[in-house]
C-alpha positions as CSV (number, residue, x, y, z in Angstrom):
1,X,-15.0,54.5,33.1
2,X,-15.7,53.2,36.8
3,X,-18.9,51.0,37.9
4,X,-20.1,51.9,41.3
5,X,-22.7,51.5,43.9
6,X,-24.4,54.7,44.6
7,X,-24.6,54.5,48.8
8,X,-25.6,57.9,49.4
9,X,-26.5,61.9,49.0
10,X,-24.7,65.2,49.4
11,X,-26.3,68.4,50.2
12,X,-24.3,71.5,50.8
13,X,-25.9,74.6,50.4
14,X,-22.4,76.9,50.1
15,X,-20.3,75.6,47.5
16,X,-18.8,76.7,44.7
17,X,-20.9,78.3,41.6
18,X,-20.2,76.0,39.2
19,X,-22.3,73.4,41.5
20,X,-24.8,75.2,41.4
21,X,-28.6,73.0,40.5
22,X,-25.9,69.7,40.2
23,X,-27.2,66.1,42.3
24,X,-24.2,65.5,44.3
25,X,-24.2,61.6,45.3
26,X,-21.7,59.6,47.0
27,X,-20.5,56.4,44.4
28,X,-18.4,53.4,46.1
29,X,-16.0,52.1,43.3
30,X,-16.7,48.0,42.7
31,X,-14.4,46.2,41.2
32,X,-16.7,43.7,39.4
33,X,-14.0,40.5,39.0
34,X,-14.0,40.3,43.1
35,X,-16.7,42.0,44.2
36,X,-14.0,44.4,45.8
37,X,-14.8,48.4,46.8
38,X,-12.5,50.9,46.7
39,X,-12.8,54.5,48.7
40,X,-16.7,56.2,48.0
41,X,-16.4,59.2,45.5
42,X,-18.4,61.9,45.2
43,X,-19.9,62.3,41.5
44,X,-22.3,64.6,40.0
45,X,-25.4,63.3,38.2
46,X,-26.8,63.8,35.4
47,X,-28.9,61.2,34.6
48,X,-31.3,60.9,37.6
49,X,-29.5,57.7,39.7
50,X,-30.8,57.2,43.0
51,X,-29.3,55.3,45.9
52,X,-28.9,51.5,45.9
53,X,-28.4,51.9,41.6
54,X,-24.9,50.5,40.0
55,X,-24.0,53.0,38.0
56,X,-20.5,54.1,35.5
57,X,-19.5,57.3,36.5
58,X,-16.4,59.2,34.7
59,X,-13.5,61.0,36.0
60,X,-10.9,64.2,35.5
61,X,-11.0,66.0,31.7
62,X,-14.0,63.4,30.5
63,X,-16.6,64.6,33.5
64,X,-15.9,68.3,32.7
65,X,-16.2,67.7,29.3
66,X,-19.7,66.0,30.4
67,X,-21.0,68.9,32.1
68,X,-19.3,71.3,28.8
69,X,-17.0,72.7,31.8
70,X,-13.8,74.3,30.9
71,X,-10.2,72.2,32.2
72,X,-10.3,74.6,35.4
73,X,-13.5,73.7,36.6
74,X,-14.0,71.9,39.8
75,X,-16.0,69.0,38.5
76,X,-13.7,65.5,39.0
77,X,-16.5,62.6,38.8
78,X,-19.7,62.6,37.0
79,X,-22.0,59.9,36.4
80,X,-23.0,58.9,32.9
81,X,-25.4,56.0,33.0
82,X,-27.3,53.6,35.2
83,X,-26.4,50.2,34.4
84,X,-29.5,47.5,34.1
85,X,-27.6,45.0,33.9
86,X,-23.9,43.8,34.0
87,X,-22.9,40.4,31.8
88,X,-19.3,39.8,33.2
89,X,-17.4,36.6,31.0
90,X,-15.6,34.6,33.7
């Protein structure tokens, strides 16, 4: 799983049929120990996240499984949780 911040929305009127009905968000992964961020990713949102929220993202086969999609589907990342609080033991 990846922790990230939602930084934007994506609207695409023409896309793979498997993406129809999914909200697509731009998530910037965060290293919680250092605060460093990495290259933003696009993730399908199944929990109702919004811009500015910290989220849990799964990728690859786990993401397709979360959407009940087969292994050949186009989904690579899915937001599966909105983080309310993060307690890091430093």
